[in-house]
N, CA, C, O and the ligand as a Tripos MOL2 file, in Angstrom:
@<TRIPOS>MOLECULE
protein
  305   303    77     0     0
PROTEIN
NO_CHARGES

@<TRIPOS>ATOM
      1 N          86.6660  137.8880   70.5730 N.3       1 MET1
      2 CA         88.0370  137.7230   70.3840 C.3       1 MET1
      3 C          88.9220  138.3220   71.6760 C.2       1 MET1
      4 O          89.9070  137.7500   72.1430 O.2       1 MET1
      5 N          88.3930  139.5370   72.1370 N.am      2 GLY2
      6 CA         89.1690  140.0530   73.1590 C.3       2 GLY2
      7 C          89.2700  139.3120   74.5250 C.2       2 GLY2
      8 O          90.3200  139.3900   75.1630 O.2       2 GLY2
      9 N          88.3730  138.7060   74.9220 N.am      3 TRP3
     10 CA         88.4400  137.8620   76.1160 C.3       3 TRP3
     11 C          89.4230  136.7630   76.1900 C.2       3 TRP3
     12 O          89.7660  136.2760   77.2670 O.2       3 TRP3
     13 N          89.8650  136.3820   75.0800 N.am      4 ILE4
     14 CA         90.8590  135.2710   74.7880 C.3       4 ILE4
     15 C          92.3060  136.1180   75.3930 C.2       4 ILE4
     16 O          92.9870  135.7230   76.3390 O.2       4 ILE4
     17 N          92.5130  137.1470   74.7220 N.am      5 ILE5
     18 CA         93.6560  137.8200   75.0890 C.3       5 ILE5
     19 C          93.5600  138.2600   76.5010 C.2       5 ILE5
     20 O          94.6160  138.1410   77.1230 O.2       5 ILE5
     21 N          92.5610  138.7350   77.1550 N.am      6 VAL6
     22 CA         92.4940  139.0530   78.7070 C.3       6 VAL6
     23 C          92.7920  137.7550   79.4300 C.2       6 VAL6
     24 O          93.6480  137.8350   80.3110 O.2       6 VAL6
     25 N          92.2190  136.5380   79.2040 N.am      7 THR7
     26 CA         92.3420  135.4420   79.7670 C.3       7 THR7
     27 C          93.8990  134.9590   79.7340 C.2       7 THR7
     28 O          94.5450  134.7150   80.7530 O.2       7 THR7
     29 N          94.3550  134.8680   78.5220 N.am      8 ALA8
     30 CA         95.8730  134.7260   78.4350 C.3       8 ALA8
     31 C          96.7410  135.6690   79.3250 C.2       8 ALA8
     32 O          97.7560  135.2600   79.8900 O.2       8 ALA8
     33 N          96.3030  136.9210   79.4170 N.am      9 VAL9
     34 CA         97.3200  137.9460   80.0940 C.3       9 VAL9
     35 C          97.1970  137.5530   81.4610 C.2       9 VAL9
     36 O          98.1910  137.5290   82.1880 O.2       9 VAL9
     37 N          95.8830  137.1960   81.9340 N.am     10 VAL10
     38 CA         95.6110  137.0290   83.4330 C.3      10 VAL10
     39 C          96.4000  135.6780   83.7790 C.2      10 VAL10
     40 O          97.1200  135.6250   84.7760 O.2      10 VAL10
     41 N          96.2370  134.6060   82.9290 N.am     11 ILE11
     42 CA         97.0240  133.3480   83.2390 C.3      11 ILE11
     43 C          98.5280  133.5830   83.3050 C.2      11 ILE11
     44 O          99.2030  133.0660   84.1960 O.2      11 ILE11
     45 N          99.0620  134.3760   82.3440 N.am     12 ALA12
     46 CA        100.4040  134.6520   82.4100 C.3      12 ALA12
     47 C         100.9020  135.3560   83.5690 C.2      12 ALA12
     48 O         101.9970  135.0630   84.0490 O.2      12 ALA12
     49 N         100.1870  136.2440   84.0370 N.am     13 ALA13
     50 CA        100.5530  137.1820   85.0930 C.3      13 ALA13
     51 C         100.5840  136.2700   86.5250 C.2      13 ALA13
     52 O         101.4560  136.3250   87.3920 O.2      13 ALA13
     53 N          99.4930  135.5020   86.5130 N.am     14 ALA14
     54 CA         99.3220  134.5010   87.7510 C.3      14 ALA14
     55 C         100.4710  133.7200   87.7600 C.2      14 ALA14
     56 O         101.0740  133.5640   88.8230 O.2      14 ALA14
     57 N         100.9180  133.1330   86.5860 N.am     15 PHE15
     58 CA        102.2000  132.2280   86.4770 C.3      15 PHE15
     59 C         103.4140  132.9000   86.8900 C.2      15 PHE15
     60 O         104.2150  132.3120   87.6170 O.2      15 PHE15
     61 N         103.6400  134.2060   86.4460 N.am     16 ILE16
     62 CA        104.8240  135.0460   86.8390 C.3      16 ILE16
     63 C         104.7930  135.2080   88.2580 C.2      16 ILE16
     64 O         105.8030  135.0060   88.9330 O.2      16 ILE16
     65 N         103.5240  135.6170   88.8380 N.am     17 LEU17
     66 CA        103.6390  135.9060   90.2270 C.3      17 LEU17
     67 C         103.8740  134.6280   91.0140 C.2      17 LEU17
     68 O         104.6250  134.8330   91.9680 O.2      17 LEU17
     69 N         103.5020  133.5010   90.9170 N.am     18 CYS18
     70 CA        103.6540  132.2000   91.4980 C.3      18 CYS18
     71 C         105.1310  131.9010   91.3360 C.2      18 CYS18
     72 O         105.7660  131.4300   92.2800 O.2      18 CYS18
     73 N         105.6860  132.1540   90.1900 N.am     19 ALA19
     74 CA        107.1050  131.7730   89.7960 C.3      19 ALA19
     75 C         108.0370  132.7460   90.6710 C.2      19 ALA19
     76 O         109.0680  132.2940   91.1700 O.2      19 ALA19
     77 N         107.6720  134.0570   90.8470 N.am     20 LEU20
     78 CA        108.4120  134.9020   91.5750 C.3      20 LEU20
     79 C         108.3510  134.6040   93.1210 C.2      20 LEU20
     80 O         109.3220  134.6800   93.8730 O.2      20 LEU20
     81 N         107.0950  134.2610   93.4790 N.am     21 TYR21
     82 CA        106.8320  133.9340   94.9810 C.3      21 TYR21
     83 C         107.8370  132.5370   95.2010 C.2      21 TYR21
     84 O         108.5690  132.4900   96.1890 O.2      21 TYR21
     85 N         107.8170  131.7300   94.4850 N.am     22 VAL22
     86 CA        108.5310  130.4780   94.7960 C.3      22 VAL22
     87 C         109.8880  130.7720   94.7950 C.2      22 VAL22
     88 O         110.5540  130.2000   95.6590 O.2      22 VAL22
     89 N         110.5410  131.6340   93.9250 N.am     23 LYS23
     90 CA        112.0730  131.9270   93.7390 C.3      23 LYS23
     91 C         112.3490  132.6640   95.1920 C.2      23 LYS23
     92 O         113.3940  132.5040   95.8230 O.2      23 LYS23
     93 N         111.3220  133.4430   95.5950 N.am     24 GLN24
     94 CA        111.7040  134.1950   96.7230 C.3      24 GLN24
     95 C         112.0020  133.2590   98.0150 C.2      24 GLN24
     96 O         112.8920  133.4060   98.8520 O.2      24 GLN24
     97 N         111.0220  132.2720   97.9400 N.am     25 ILE25
     98 CA        111.1340  131.1870   98.9400 C.3      25 ILE25
     99 C         112.3980  130.3870   98.7950 C.2      25 ILE25
    100 O         112.9580  129.9100   99.7820 O.2      25 ILE25
    101 N         112.8210  130.2480   97.6540 N.am     26 ALA26
    102 CA        114.0800  129.4050   97.3540 C.3      26 ALA26
    103 C         115.4170  130.0650   97.8260 C.2      26 ALA26
    104 O         116.4510  129.4030   97.9160 O.2      26 ALA26
    105 N         115.3550  131.4140   98.1280 N.am     27 LYS27
    106 CA        116.4810  132.2600   98.4110 C.3      27 LYS27
    107 C         116.6550  131.8790  100.1920 C.2      27 LYS27
    108 O         117.6850  132.0800  100.8350 O.2      27 LYS27
    109 N         115.6840  131.4360  100.6070 N.am     28 HIS28
    110 CA        115.8330  131.1580  102.1510 C.3      28 HIS28
    111 C         116.6220  129.8110  102.4610 C.2      28 HIS28
    112 O         116.8560  128.9580  101.6050 O.2      28 HIS28
    113 N         116.9650  129.7390  103.6680 N.am     29 ASN29
    114 CA        117.6490  128.4950  104.2160 C.3      29 ASN29
    115 C         116.4930  127.6190  104.8140 C.2      29 ASN29
    116 O         115.4250  128.0940  105.2010 O.2      29 ASN29
    117 N         116.7620  126.5310  104.8430 N.am     30 PHE30
    118 CA        115.8570  125.5370  105.5250 C.3      30 PHE30
    119 C         116.5950  124.6390  106.4880 C.2      30 PHE30
    120 O         117.7290  124.1980  106.3000 O.2      30 PHE30
    121 N         115.8350  124.4160  107.5320 N.am     31 ARG31
    122 CA        116.6940  123.5540  108.6320 C.3      31 ARG31
    123 C         115.8550  122.3620  108.8540 C.2      31 ARG31
    124 O         114.6500  122.3700  109.1050 O.2      31 ARG31
    125 N         116.6490  121.3050  108.7300 N.am     32 CYS32
    126 CA        116.2290  119.9060  108.9820 C.3      32 CYS32
    127 C         115.6780  119.7140  110.4210 C.2      32 CYS32
    128 O         116.2720  120.1750  111.3960 O.2      32 CYS32
    129 N         114.3400  118.9060  110.5270 N.am     33 LYS33
    130 CA        113.8720  118.7610  111.7800 C.3      33 LYS33
    131 C         114.5680  117.6090  112.5270 C.2      33 LYS33
    132 O         114.5540  117.4570  113.7490 O.2      33 LYS33
    133 N         115.1920  116.8030  111.6060 N.am     34 GLU34
    134 CA        116.0260  115.6810  112.2740 C.3      34 GLU34
    135 C         117.3710  115.8250  112.6350 C.2      34 GLU34
    136 O         117.7560  115.3660  113.7110 O.2      34 GLU34
    137 N         118.2320  116.4760  111.7770 N.am     35 CYS35
    138 CA        119.5230  116.5570  112.2600 C.3      35 CYS35
    139 C         119.9550  117.9850  112.4820 C.2      35 CYS35
    140 O         121.0970  118.2100  112.8840 O.2      35 CYS35
    141 N         118.9730  119.1100  112.2050 N.am     36 SER36
    142 CA        119.1070  120.4930  112.6030 C.3      36 SER36
    143 C         120.2100  121.0940  111.5660 C.2      36 SER36
    144 O         120.6600  122.1750  111.9470 O.2      36 SER36
    145 N         120.6780  120.6690  110.4720 N.am     37 LYS37
    146 CA        121.4370  121.0050  109.5410 C.3      37 LYS37
    147 C         120.6410  122.1200  108.6010 C.2      37 LYS37
    148 O         119.4610  121.9590  108.2880 O.2      37 LYS37
    149 N         121.3810  123.2050  108.2120 N.am     38 GLU38
    150 CA        120.6580  124.1280  107.2050 C.3      38 GLU38
    151 C         121.1730  123.6940  105.9940 C.2      38 GLU38
    152 O         122.2390  123.0880  105.8900 O.2      38 GLU38
    153 N         120.3530  124.0260  104.9690 N.am     39 PHE39
    154 CA        120.6400  123.9340  103.7040 C.3      39 PHE39
    155 C         119.5630  124.5790  102.6340 C.2      39 PHE39
    156 O         118.4190  124.7500  103.0550 O.2      39 PHE39
    157 N         119.8470  124.9240  101.3550 N.am     40 THR40
    158 CA        119.0690  125.6520  100.5930 C.3      40 THR40
    159 C         118.6220  124.6060   99.5330 C.2      40 THR40
    160 O         119.2410  123.5560   99.3610 O.2      40 THR40
    161 N         117.5860  124.9290   98.8820 N.am     41 VAL41
    162 CA        116.8090  124.0290   98.0030 C.3      41 VAL41
    163 C         116.6430  124.7380   96.6320 C.2      41 VAL41
    164 O         116.7960  125.9540   96.5200 O.2      41 VAL41
    165 N         116.3160  123.9080   95.5710 N.am     42 ASN42
    166 CA        116.0740  124.3690   94.2740 C.3      42 ASN42
    167 C         114.6330  124.8580   94.3360 C.2      42 ASN42
    168 O         113.8930  124.1620   95.0320 O.2      42 ASN42
    169 N         114.0750  125.9510   93.7290 N.am     43 TRP43
    170 CA        112.9380  126.4990   93.5990 C.3      43 TRP43
    171 C         111.8440  125.5730   93.0560 C.2      43 TRP43
    172 O         110.6730  125.7180   93.4100 O.2      43 TRP43
    173 N         112.2810  124.4940   92.0790 N.am     44 ARG44
    174 CA        111.3930  123.4810   91.5650 C.3      44 ARG44
    175 C         110.9730  122.5750   92.7160 C.2      44 ARG44
    176 O         109.9070  121.9600   92.7170 O.2      44 ARG44
    177 N         111.8860  122.5300   93.7070 N.am     45 THR45
    178 CA        111.5380  121.5290   94.7620 C.3      45 THR45
    179 C         110.5590  122.0290   95.5560 C.2      45 THR45
    180 O         109.6950  121.3020   96.0470 O.2      45 THR45
    181 N         110.6200  123.3820   95.7540 N.am     46 ILE46
    182 CA        109.4450  123.9230   96.5130 C.3      46 ILE46
    183 C         108.2110  123.8720   95.8030 C.2      46 ILE46
    184 O         107.1950  123.4900   96.3830 O.2      46 ILE46
    185 N         108.1950  124.2050   94.6470 N.am     47 LEU47
    186 CA        106.9820  124.0750   93.6800 C.3      47 LEU47
    187 C         106.1830  123.0020   93.8960 C.2      47 LEU47
    188 O         104.9750  123.1690   94.0670 O.2      47 LEU47
    189 N         106.7770  121.7060   93.9160 N.am     48 PHE48
    190 CA        106.3020  120.4990   93.9330 C.3      48 PHE48
    191 C         106.2050  119.8570   95.3560 C.2      48 PHE48
    192 O         105.9210  118.6660   95.4870 O.2      48 PHE48
    193 N         106.4650  120.7360   96.4830 N.am     49 SER49
    194 CA        106.3660  120.1230   97.7140 C.3      49 SER49
    195 C         105.3790  120.6780   98.5090 C.2      49 SER49
    196 O         105.1890  121.8850   98.3600 O.2      49 SER49
    197 N         104.6390  120.0220   99.4010 N.am     50 GLN50
    198 CA        103.7680  120.3480  100.2040 C.3      50 GLN50
    199 C         104.1900  121.1400  101.3470 C.2      50 GLN50
    200 O         105.2060  120.7200  101.9010 O.2      50 GLN50
    201 N         103.6410  122.2120  101.8470 N.am     51 HIS51
    202 CA        103.8690  122.9670  102.9270 C.3      51 HIS51
    203 C         102.9620  123.3680  103.6280 C.2      51 HIS51
    204 O         101.8710  123.5200  103.0780 O.2      51 HIS51
    205 N         103.0960  123.6810  105.0950 N.am     52 TYR52
    206 CA        102.0070  124.2190  106.0840 C.3      52 TYR52
    207 C         102.6120  125.2210  106.7840 C.2      52 TYR52
    208 O         103.4790  124.8650  107.5820 O.2      52 TYR52
    209 N         102.3440  126.5330  106.6730 N.am     53 GLU53
    210 CA        102.9120  127.5080  107.2380 C.3      53 GLU53
    211 C         104.4940  127.6350  106.8520 C.2      53 GLU53
    212 O         104.8190  127.8850  105.6910 O.2      53 GLU53
    213 N         105.3680  127.4670  107.7860 N.am     54 ASN54
    214 CA        106.8370  127.6030  107.4320 C.3      54 ASN54
    215 C         107.4630  126.0310  107.3870 C.2      54 ASN54
    216 O         108.6840  125.8720  107.3590 O.2      54 ASN54
    217 N         106.6870  125.0760  107.3840 N.am     55 GLU55
    218 CA        107.0330  123.6990  107.4830 C.3      55 GLU55
    219 C         106.9360  122.9800  105.9210 C.2      55 GLU55
    220 O         105.8860  122.8390  105.2940 O.2      55 GLU55
    221 N         108.2120  122.5900  105.4910 N.am     56 TYR56
    222 CA        108.1930  122.1000  104.0700 C.3      56 TYR56
    223 C         108.4280  120.5600  104.0650 C.2      56 TYR56
    224 O         109.1800  119.9910  104.8560 O.2      56 TYR56
    225 N         107.6970  119.9400  103.0760 N.am     57 GLU57
    226 CA        108.0310  118.5310  103.1060 C.3      57 GLU57
    227 C         108.9130  118.2360  102.1050 C.2      57 GLU57
    228 O         108.5900  117.6360  101.0790 O.2      57 GLU57
    229 N         110.3440  118.7480  102.4300 N.am     58 ILE58
    230 CA        111.4140  118.7960  101.5310 C.3      58 ILE58
    231 C         112.3220  117.6080  102.1280 C.2      58 ILE58
    232 O         112.3370  117.4850  103.3530 O.2      58 ILE58
    233 N         112.9750  116.8470  101.4440 N.am     59 LYS59
    234 CA        113.8800  115.9160  101.7920 C.3      59 LYS59
    235 C         115.1570  116.5020  102.2690 C.2      59 LYS59
    236 O         115.6780  117.3570  101.5520 O.2      59 LYS59
    237 N         115.6980  116.1820  103.3130 N.am     60 CYS60
    238 CA        117.1630  116.6110  103.8040 C.3      60 CYS60
    239 C         118.2910  116.0420  103.0140 C.2      60 CYS60
    240 O         118.3890  114.8210  102.8880 O.2      60 CYS60
    241 N         119.2380  116.9480  102.4200 N.am     61 PRO61
    242 CA        120.2540  116.3950  101.6760 C.3      61 PRO61
    243 C         121.3390  115.7360  102.4350 C.2      61 PRO61
    244 O         122.2320  115.0910  101.8860 O.2      61 PRO61
    245 N         121.2350  115.9170  103.7310 N.am     62 HIS62
    246 CA        122.3190  115.4720  104.7650 C.3      62 HIS62
    247 C         121.8820  114.1060  105.3700 C.2      62 HIS62
    248 O         122.7210  113.2070  105.4200 O.2      62 HIS62
    249 N         120.5430  113.8820  105.8610 N.am     63 CYS63
    250 CA        120.1900  112.6660  106.5120 C.3      63 CYS63
    251 C         119.0710  112.1510  105.7110 C.2      63 CYS63
    252 O         118.6450  111.0680  106.1110 O.2      63 CYS63
    253 N         118.5120  112.6270  104.7260 N.am     64 GLY64
    254 CA        117.3670  112.0770  104.0320 C.3      64 GLY64
    255 C         116.0400  112.0050  104.8150 C.2      64 GLY64
    256 O         115.1780  111.2010  104.4590 O.2      64 GLY64
    257 N         115.8400  112.8690  105.9310 N.am     65 HIS65
    258 CA        114.6580  112.9420  106.4500 C.3      65 HIS65
    259 C         113.6000  114.0930  105.8200 C.2      65 HIS65
    260 O         113.9240  115.2630  105.6180 O.2      65 HIS65
    261 N         112.5310  113.6340  105.6030 N.am     66 LYS66
    262 CA        111.5190  114.4130  104.8240 C.3      66 LYS66
    263 C         110.7740  115.3420  105.9580 C.2      66 LYS66
    264 O         110.0930  114.7830  106.8180 O.2      66 LYS66
    265 N         110.8920  116.5340  105.9450 N.am     67 GLY67
    266 CA        110.6260  117.4390  106.7600 C.3      67 GLY67
    267 C         111.4070  118.6440  107.2110 C.2      67 GLY67
    268 O         112.3280  118.4410  108.0030 O.2      67 GLY67
    269 N         111.1890  119.7330  106.8550 N.am     68 CYS68
    270 CA        112.1180  120.8890  107.3260 C.3      68 CYS68
    271 C         111.4280  122.3060  107.6700 C.2      68 CYS68
    272 O         110.2680  122.5090  107.3090 O.2      68 CYS68
    273 N         112.1050  123.2070  108.3190 N.am     69 THR69
    274 CA        111.5300  124.2650  108.7440 C.3      69 THR69
    275 C         112.0270  125.5060  107.8270 C.2      69 THR69
    276 O         113.2520  125.5440  107.7110 O.2      69 THR69
    277 N         111.4810  126.2870  107.3110 N.am     70 GLU70
    278 CA        111.8350  127.4190  106.4960 C.3      70 GLU70
    279 C         112.6340  128.4640  107.4450 C.2      70 GLU70
    280 O         111.9920  128.7330  108.4600 O.2      70 GLU70
    281 N         113.6360  128.9830  107.3650 N.am     71 ILE71
    282 CA        114.3230  130.0570  108.0740 C.3      71 ILE71
    283 C         114.2740  131.2590  107.2300 C.2      71 ILE71
    284 O         114.8200  131.3200  106.1290 O.2      71 ILE71
    285 N         113.6100  132.2080  107.7690 N.am     72 SER72
    286 CA        113.5190  133.4350  107.1630 C.3      72 SER72
    287 C         114.8540  134.3780  107.1940 C.2      72 SER72
    288 O         115.4970  134.4980  108.2370 O.2      72 SER72
    289 N         115.2340  135.0470  105.9750 N.am     73 GLU73
    290 CA        116.4590  135.7420  106.1450 C.3      73 GLU73
    291 C         116.4910  136.7150  106.9730 C.2      73 GLU73
    292 O         117.5850  137.1260  107.3610 O.2      73 GLU73
    293 N         115.3140  137.2840  107.4170 N.am     74 LYS74
    294 CA        115.2980  138.3820  108.2740 C.3      74 LYS74
    295 C         115.7760  137.9650  109.6810 C.2      74 LYS74
    296 O         116.3890  138.8130  110.3300 O.2      74 LYS74
    297 N         115.5760  136.8450  110.1760 N.am     75 ASN75
    298 CA        115.8460  136.1540  111.2480 C.3      75 ASN75
    299 C         117.2940  135.6840  111.4730 C.2      75 ASN75
    300 O         117.7730  135.4040  112.5710 O.2      75 ASN75
    301 N         117.9950  135.6300  110.1590 N.am     76 ALA76
    302 CA        119.1820  135.0860  110.2330 C.3      76 ALA76
    303 C         120.2910  136.0710  110.8250 C.2      76 ALA76
    304 O         121.4540  135.6880  110.9500 O.2      76 ALA76
    305 ZN        118.7860  116.0700  108.0970 Zn       77 ZN77
@<TRIPOS>BOND
     1     1     2 1
     2     2     3 1
     3     3     4 2
     4     3     5 am
     5     5     6 1
     6     6     7 1
     7     7     8 2
     8     7     9 am
     9     9    10 1
    10    10    11 1
    11    11    12 2
    12    11    13 am
    13    13    14 1
    14    14    15 1
    15    15    16 2
    16    15    17 am
    17    17    18 1
    18    18    19 1
    19    19    20 2
    20    19    21 am
    21    21    22 1
    22    22    23 1
    23    23    24 2
    24    23    25 am
    25    25    26 1
    26    26    27 1
    27    27    28 2
    28    27    29 am
    29    29    30 1
    30    30    31 1
    31    31    32 2
    32    31    33 am
    33    33    34 1
    34    34    35 1
    35    35    36 2
    36    35    37 am
    37    37    38 1
    38    38    39 1
    39    39    40 2
    40    39    41 am
    41    41    42 1
    42    42    43 1
    43    43    44 2
    44    43    45 am
    45    45    46 1
    46    46    47 1
    47    47    48 2
    48    47    49 am
    49    49    50 1
    50    50    51 1
    51    51    52 2
    52    51    53 am
    53    53    54 1
    54    54    55 1
    55    55    56 2
    56    55    57 am
    57    57    58 1
    58    58    59 1
    59    59    60 2
    60    59    61 am
    61    61    62 1
    62    62    63 1
    63    63    64 2
    64    63    65 am
    65    65    66 1
    66    66    67 1
    67    67    68 2
    68    67    69 am
    69    69    70 1
    70    70    71 1
    71    71    72 2
    72    71    73 am
    73    73    74 1
    74    74    75 1
    75    75    76 2
    76    75    77 am
    77    77    78 1
    78    78    79 1
    79    79    80 2
    80    79    81 am
    81    81    82 1
    82    82    83 1
    83    83    84 2
    84    83    85 am
    85    85    86 1
    86    86    87 1
    87    87    88 2
    88    87    89 am
    89    89    90 1
    90    90    91 1
    91    91    92 2
    92    91    93 am
    93    93    94 1
    94    94    95 1
    95    95    96 2
    96    95    97 am
    97    97    98 1
    98    98    99 1
    99    99   100 2
   100    99   101 am
   101   101   102 1
   102   102   103 1
   103   103   104 2
   104   103   105 am
   105   105   106 1
   106   106   107 1
   107   107   108 2
   108   107   109 am
   109   109   110 1
   110   110   111 1
   111   111   112 2
   112   111   113 am
   113   113   114 1
   114   114   115 1
   115   115   116 2
   116   115   117 am
   117   117   118 1
   118   118   119 1
   119   119   120 2
   120   119   121 am
   121   121   122 1
   122   122   123 1
   123   123   124 2
   124   123   125 am
   125   125   126 1
   126   126   127 1
   127   127   128 2
   128   127   129 am
   129   129   130 1
   130   130   131 1
   131   131   132 2
   132   131   133 am
   133   133   134 1
   134   134   135 1
   135   135   136 2
   136   135   137 am
   137   137   138 1
   138   138   139 1
   139   139   140 2
   140   139   141 am
   141   141   142 1
   142   142   143 1
   143   143   144 2
   144   143   145 am
   145   145   146 1
   146   146   147 1
   147   147   148 2
   148   147   149 am
   149   149   150 1
   150   150   151 1
   151   151   152 2
   152   151   153 am
   153   153   154 1
   154   154   155 1
   155   155   156 2
   156   155   157 am
   157   157   158 1
   158   158   159 1
   159   159   160 2
   160   159   161 am
   161   161   162 1
   162   162   163 1
   163   163   164 2
   164   163   165 am
   165   165   166 1
   166   166   167 1
   167   167   168 2
   168   167   169 am
   169   169   170 1
   170   170   171 1
   171   171   172 2
   172   171   173 am
   173   173   174 1
   174   174   175 1
   175   175   176 2
   176   175   177 am
   177   177   178 1
   178   178   179 1
   179   179   180 2
   180   179   181 am
   181   181   182 1
   182   182   183 1
   183   183   184 2
   184   183   185 am
   185   185   186 1
   186   186   187 1
   187   187   188 2
   188   187   189 am
   189   189   190 1
   190   190   191 1
   191   191   192 2
   192   191   193 am
   193   193   194 1
   194   194   195 1
   195   195   196 2
   196   195   197 am
   197   197   198 1
   198   198   199 1
   199   199   200 2
   200   199   201 am
   201   201   202 1
   202   202   203 1
   203   203   204 2
   204   203   205 am
   205   205   206 1
   206   206   207 1
   207   207   208 2
   208   207   209 am
   209   209   210 1
   210   210   211 1
   211   211   212 2
   212   211   213 am
   213   213   214 1
   214   214   215 1
   215   215   216 2
   216   215   217 am
   217   217   218 1
   218   218   219 1
   219   219   220 2
   220   219   221 am
   221   221   222 1
   222   222   223 1
   223   223   224 2
   224   223   225 am
   225   225   226 1
   226   226   227 1
   227   227   228 2
   228   227   229 am
   229   229   230 1
   230   230   231 1
   231   231   232 2
   232   231   233 am
   233   233   234 1
   234   234   235 1
   235   235   236 2
   236   235   237 am
   237   237   238 1
   238   238   239 1
   239   239   240 2
   240   239   241 am
   241   241   242 1
   242   242   243 1
   243   243   244 2
   244   243   245 am
   245   245   246 1
   246   246   247 1
   247   247   248 2
   248   247   249 am
   249   249   250 1
   250   250   251 1
   251   251   252 2
   252   251   253 am
   253   253   254 1
   254   254   255 1
   255   255   256 2
   256   255   257 am
   257   257   258 1
   258   258   259 1
   259   259   260 2
   260   259   261 am
   261   261   262 1
   262   262   263 1
   263   263   264 2
   264   263   265 am
   265   265   266 1
   266   266   267 1
   267   267   268 2
   268   267   269 am
   269   269   270 1
   270   270   271 1
   271   271   272 2
   272   271   273 am
   273   273   274 1
   274   274   275 1
   275   275   276 2
   276   275   277 am
   277   277   278 1
   278   278   279 1
   279   279   280 2
   280   279   281 am
   281   281   282 1
   282   282   283 1
   283   283   284 2
   284   283   285 am
   285   285   286 1
   286   286   287 1
   287   287   288 2
   288   287   289 am
   289   289   290 1
   290   290   291 1
   291   291   292 2
   292   291   293 am
   293   293   294 1
   294   294   295 1
   295   295   296 2
   296   295   297 am
   297   297   298 1
   298   298   299 1
   299   299   300 2
   300   299   301 am
   301   301   302 1
   302   302   303 1
   303   303   304 2
@<TRIPOS>SUBSTRUCTURE
     1 MET1         2 RESIDUE 1 A MET
     2 GLY2         6 RESIDUE 1 A GLY
     3 TRP3        10 RESIDUE 1 A TRP
     4 ILE4        14 RESIDUE 1 A ILE
     5 ILE5        18 RESIDUE 1 A ILE
     6 VAL6        22 RESIDUE 1 A VAL
     7 THR7        26 RESIDUE 1 A THR
     8 ALA8        30 RESIDUE 1 A ALA
     9 VAL9        34 RESIDUE 1 A VAL
    10 VAL10       38 RESIDUE 1 A VAL
    11 ILE11       42 RESIDUE 1 A ILE
    12 ALA12       46 RESIDUE 1 A ALA
    13 ALA13       50 RESIDUE 1 A ALA
    14 ALA14       54 RESIDUE 1 A ALA
    15 PHE15       58 RESIDUE 1 A PHE
    16 ILE16       62 RESIDUE 1 A ILE
    17 LEU17       66 RESIDUE 1 A LEU
    18 CYS18       70 RESIDUE 1 A CYS
    19 ALA19       74 RESIDUE 1 A ALA
    20 LEU20       78 RESIDUE 1 A LEU
    21 TYR21       82 RESIDUE 1 A TYR
    22 VAL22       86 RESIDUE 1 A VAL
    23 LYS23       90 RESIDUE 1 A LYS
    24 GLN24       94 RESIDUE 1 A GLN
    25 ILE25       98 RESIDUE 1 A ILE
    26 ALA26      102 RESIDUE 1 A ALA
    27 LYS27      106 RESIDUE 1 A LYS
    28 HIS28      110 RESIDUE 1 A HIS
    29 ASN29      114 RESIDUE 1 A ASN
    30 PHE30      118 RESIDUE 1 A PHE
    31 ARG31      122 RESIDUE 1 A ARG
    32 CYS32      126 RESIDUE 1 A CYS
    33 LYS33      130 RESIDUE 1 A LYS
    34 GLU34      134 RESIDUE 1 A GLU
    35 CYS35      138 RESIDUE 1 A CYS
    36 SER36      142 RESIDUE 1 A SER
    37 LYS37      146 RESIDUE 1 A LYS
    38 GLU38      150 RESIDUE 1 A GLU
    39 PHE39      154 RESIDUE 1 A PHE
    40 THR40      158 RESIDUE 1 A THR
    41 VAL41      162 RESIDUE 1 A VAL
    42 ASN42      166 RESIDUE 1 A ASN
    43 TRP43      170 RESIDUE 1 A TRP
    44 ARG44      174 RESIDUE 1 A ARG
    45 THR45      178 RESIDUE 1 A THR
    46 ILE46      182 RESIDUE 1 A ILE
    47 LEU47      186 RESIDUE 1 A LEU
    48 PHE48      190 RESIDUE 1 A PHE
    49 SER49      194 RESIDUE 1 A SER
    50 GLN50      198 RESIDUE 1 A GLN
    51 HIS51      202 RESIDUE 1 A HIS
    52 TYR52      206 RESIDUE 1 A TYR
    53 GLU53      210 RESIDUE 1 A GLU
    54 ASN54      214 RESIDUE 1 A ASN
    55 GLU55      218 RESIDUE 1 A GLU
    56 TYR56      222 RESIDUE 1 A TYR
    57 GLU57      226 RESIDUE 1 A GLU
    58 ILE58      230 RESIDUE 1 A ILE
    59 LYS59      234 RESIDUE 1 A LYS
    60 CYS60      238 RESIDUE 1 A CYS
    61 PRO61      242 RESIDUE 1 A PRO
    62 HIS62      246 RESIDUE 1 A HIS
    63 CYS63      250 RESIDUE 1 A CYS
    64 GLY64      254 RESIDUE 1 A GLY
    65 HIS65      258 RESIDUE 1 A HIS
    66 LYS66      262 RESIDUE 1 A LYS
    67 GLY67      266 RESIDUE 1 A GLY
    68 CYS68      270 RESIDUE 1 A CYS
    69 THR69      274 RESIDUE 1 A THR
    70 GLU70      278 RESIDUE 1 A GLU
    71 ILE71      282 RESIDUE 1 A ILE
    72 SER72      286 RESIDUE 1 A SER
    73 GLU73      290 RESIDUE 1 A GLU
    74 LYS74      294 RESIDUE 1 A LYS
    75 ASN75      298 RESIDUE 1 A ASN
    76 ALA76      302 RESIDUE 1 A ALA
    77 ZN77       305 GROUP 0 **** ****
């Protein structure tokens, strides 16, 4: 019976860590590759979008272009 609790705790911990990671990214600004405008996105958008390094497949709210670069807060 013990392993079920351990498994549940591990899954819950992994889920929380994933949610915290995504919410951290959601604080950052994103810059559109097409129109170079900066915008922020909902963390749920990040969760369901593909990304490669700091490039995200997120639709720009200004021009509708899909593809933007994450801008780190440290560089701002
Ligand atoms: Zn754009």
